[in-house]
N, C-alpha and C positions, 0 to 999 in steps of 0.2 A: 168529440168523437163517438162515446159511447150511445149519446141520446139517438142519435143515427140509426147505432145497431139497434138500440132497441125500439126504435120506429118500425125500421125493417124486419123485426123478427116475431115469428108467428107465437101460439101459444107453448110451443114445446120449446123455445127460444133459440129456434133455427132461423135462418135468414129465407123468407118467402121471396120466390121469384112474382108471384102475383104484386106483391107489394112492392118492389123494386120498379114492375112495368108499371102500374098503377102512380106510382110519385114520378117515374121519368118522364113518362105520357102527359101528365097536369102541369109538369115543369115546361117540357115543350110548347104546349098547348097555352100556357100563360104570357110566356116569351115570344111566339109568334103573335100573336094575338097584342101584345104590346106593341111590341116593333112594327107592327101593322099600323095601330093607332098613329103611331110618329112621324111615318114614312110617308113617301111618296106614293099615293091610292094608285100609280102604274105598274109599283111591285106588291102584288098582294099574292098570297098562297092561295093555290084554287081550292074554292070552296068543297071539292068533293076529299080533300086530303085532310082541310081541319074537319070533316066530319067524320073520318074515319080513325084520327089520331083521338078526337074524343068518342068515339064508340068502344075503340080499345081501351080508354081509360075506364068508362061508365061500365063496362063488363070486369076488367080487373078489380076496382073499388065493390062492385058487387059482389063477386065470387068471393075474395076475402072477407065483406061480411058474413055472409052466410057461412062463410068454415067458421069465423069466430063464435056465431050464435048457434050454429049446430053442435050436437053433444053426441057422443061415441057413447057404445052401451059395452061395457067391458063382461065377458061373458066367465 
């Protein structure tokens, strides 16, 4: 369980909501796409829904990456 907390923690050690959202959206996207590949094609998720979850995932991962490499100047 500690590695999950470390995975979701930011540089200060607190849980980052951006990382939680990125992880959950990536998980749901992967599960949806896997289930869709093994199920009947008549039950398929909406393309717009998949694109929306993908956009949320990309935005959350991108903003987390920017936060990791941006430095704050201490006065």
